[in-house]
C-alpha positions in Angstrom: 8.4 25.2 17.0 6.4 22.0 16.2 8.5 19.7 14.1 6.9 16.7 12.5 8.0 14.1 9.9 5.9 11.6 8.0 6.5 7.9 8.6 9.0 6.2 6.3 8.2 2.8 7.8 7.4 1.3 4.3 11.1 1.5 3.5 12.1 -1.0 6.1 13.4 -4.6 5.7 10.6 -7.1 5.8 10.5 -10.9 5.9 12.9 -13.3 4.2 13.6 -13.5 0.6 12.6 -17.0 -0.4 15.3 -17.2 -3.1 18.0 -16.0 -0.7 17.2 -16.5 3.0 20.2 -14.5 4.0 18.9 -11.4 2.3 15.7 -9.6 3.4 13.2 -8.0 1.1 13.2 -4.1 0.9 9.9 -2.3 0.3 9.8 1.4 -0.3 10.5 4.3 -2.8 14.0 3.9 -4.1 15.2 7.6 -3.9 14.2 8.0 -0.3 15.9 4.8 1.0 19.1 5.1 2.9 22.1 3.2 1.1 22.8 1.0 4.1 19.1 -0.3 3.9 19.4 -0.8 0.2 22.6 -2.8 0.5 21.1 -4.9 3.4 24.1 -3.9 5.5 22.0 -2.3 8.2 18.7 -3.1 9.7 16.2 -0.3 9.5 17.1 2.5 11.9 16.3 6.0 12.9 19.5 7.0 11.0 17.9 5.7 7.9 15.0 8.1 8.6 17.4 10.9 8.9 18.7 10.1 5.5 15.1 10.2 4.0 14.5 13.5 5.8 17.5 15.0 4.0 16.0 14.0 0.7 12.7 15.6 1.7 14.5 18.9 2.6 16.3 18.8 -0.7 12.9 18.3 -2.5 11.3 21.2 -0.6 14.1 23.7 -1.3 14.5 22.7 -5.1 10.9 21.8 -6.0 12.3 18.8 -7.8 11.7 15.2 -7.0 15.0 13.3 -6.4 16.4 11.4 -9.5 13.3 12.5 -11.5 15.2 12.2 -14.8 16.6 8.7 -14.5 15.2 5.1 -14.3 14.7 4.0 -10.7 16.4 0.6 -11.1 19.2 -1.5 -9.8 21.7 0.8 -11.4 20.5 3.8 -9.5 20.5 1.8 -6.3 24.2 0.9 -7.0 25.1 4.4 -7.7 23.4 5.6 -4.5 25.4 3.0 -2.5 28.5 4.4 -4.3 27.8 7.8 -3.0 25.5 9.4 -5.6 23.3 12.1 -4.1 21.0 14.7 -5.7 22.8 17.9 -6.7 22.1 20.7 -4.2 21.8 24.1 -6.0 25.0 26.3 -5.6 22.8 29.2 -4.2 21.4 27.2 -1.4 22.4 28.8 2.0 25.5 27.0 3.2 24.0 26.2 6.6 21.2 24.3 4.8 23.5 22.6 2.4 25.6 21.4 5.4 22.5 20.1 7.1 21.3 18.1 4.1 24.8 16.7 3.5 25.1 15.5 7.1 21.8 13.7 6.7 23.2 12.0 3.5 26.5 10.8 4.9 27.1 7.3 4.1 28.8 7.0 7.5 25.7 6.3 9.5 27.1 7.5 12.9 28.0 10.9 11.4 24.4 11.7 10.7 22.6 14.1 13.0 19.8 12.9 15.2 16.3 14.4 14.9 16.9 16.2 18.2 19.9 18.0 16.8 18.0 18.8 13.5 15.2 20.1 15.6 17.4 22.4 17.6 19.1 23.6 14.3 15.7 24.4 12.7 14.5 26.2 15.8 17.6 28.5 15.8 17.0 29.3 12.1 13.3 29.8 12.6 14.0 32.3 15.5 16.7 34.2 13.6 14.5 34.5 10.5 11.3 35.4 12.5 13.1 38.1 14.5 14.4 39.5 11.1 10.9 39.5 9.5 9.0 40.9 12.6 11.7 43.2 14.2 14.3 43.7 11.7 16.9 41.9 13.9 19.8 39.8 12.8 19.9 41.7 9.4 23.7 41.2 9.3 23.8 37.6 10.4 25.3 35.3 7.7 22.2 33.1 7.7 19.9 36.0 6.9 22.4 37.3 4.2 22.4 33.8 2.6 18.7 33.7 2.6 18.4 37.0 1.0 20.9 36.1 -1.7 19.0 32.9 -2.4 15.8 34.8 -2.7 17.4 37.4 -5.1 18.8 34.5 -7.2 15.4 32.8 -7.5 13.8 36.0 -8.4 16.3 36.6 -11.2 15.8 33.1 -12.4 12.1 33.5 -12.6 12.5 36.7 -14.6 14.9 35.1 -17.1 13.2 31.7 -17.4 12.0 30.6 -20.9 9.7 27.9 -22.0 12.8 25.8 -22.7 14.0 26.2 -19.0 13.4 23.2 -16.7 11.6 24.4 -13.6 9.6 22.8 -10.7 6.5 23.8 -12.6 7.3 22.1 -15.9 9.8 19.3 -15.4 8.8 15.8 -16.6 9.7 12.6 -14.9 11.4 9.7 -16.6 8.8 7.0 -17.5 10.8 4.7 -15.3 11.1 7.0 -12.3 8.7 5.4 -9.7 7.6 7.2 -6.7 5.2 4.6 -5.3 6.2 2.0 -2.7 7.2 -1.4 -4.2 9.4 -4.4 -3.6 13.1 -3.6 -4.4 14.9 -6.9 -4.8 18.4 -5.8 -5.6 21.2 -8.2 -4.8 24.9 -7.8 -4.4 24.9 -4.1 -4.1 28.2 -2.5 -3.0 29.0 -1.5 0.6 27.8 2.1 1.1 30.4 4.9 0.7 30.6 8.6 0.1 31.6 10.1 -3.2 35.3 11.0 -3.4 34.9 14.7 -2.6 31.9 14.4 -0.2 33.7 14.2 3.1 36.1 17.0 2.1 33.3 19.3 1.0 31.3 18.6 4.2 34.4 19.2 6.3 34.9 22.6 4.5 31.3 23.5 5.0 31.5 22.6 8.7 34.6 24.9 9.1 32.9 27.7 7.3 29.6 27.5 9.3 31.4 27.1 12.6 33.4 30.3 11.8 30.1 32.0 11.0 28.6 30.9 14.4 31.6 32.5 16.2 31.5 35.6 14.0 27.7 36.1 14.6 28.2 35.9 18.3 30.4 39.0 18.1 33.6 37.2 19.1 35.2 37.3 15.7 34.6 39.7 12.9 34.8 37.8 9.5 35.0 39.3 6.2 33.6 36.6 4.0 
């Protein structure tokens, strides 16, 4: 599996702010920038790219740009630092939800590395490919979750009306900006997760770990 990611280098800290030499300027697209970079607490790191990658995966699975319906201003930056994240649809396979949430963790050291993400994607790719080509893994929880998500999406498409917001008809807020620019936000709060984020992630981790054991044949779970 050949895994590639675009360069998020434009989101890095650059130069010095002439009005505040202690604070560096930030250039990038607000919804994709990691909270620790926005707040200036951290220099630009690979972990910040992992956060951005999580936003990209969210966009791919939903079809919606992140925060398309709100202004991309200092208030949004503040909310992101306080733990705001895009809402992951409930029908998203739990293994994918967990992957995205790990990428979004405000605790930088808790985020996965790209090597870990590549390994995880490879496992899913092999399972799904074996299912499509050979009918294997039909009863694996990952395949079951994928099939349920596909069924839900098909049902949604059949019941959508012109008033329903979909990836094909949604409109972005006039102040939602998806081009790189200078983001000169001062005195943003120290990044943290939302109140229930870590508990939800922990529960997802326990759930997916149990599935891994069950799919191996060691434990038979009725979930």
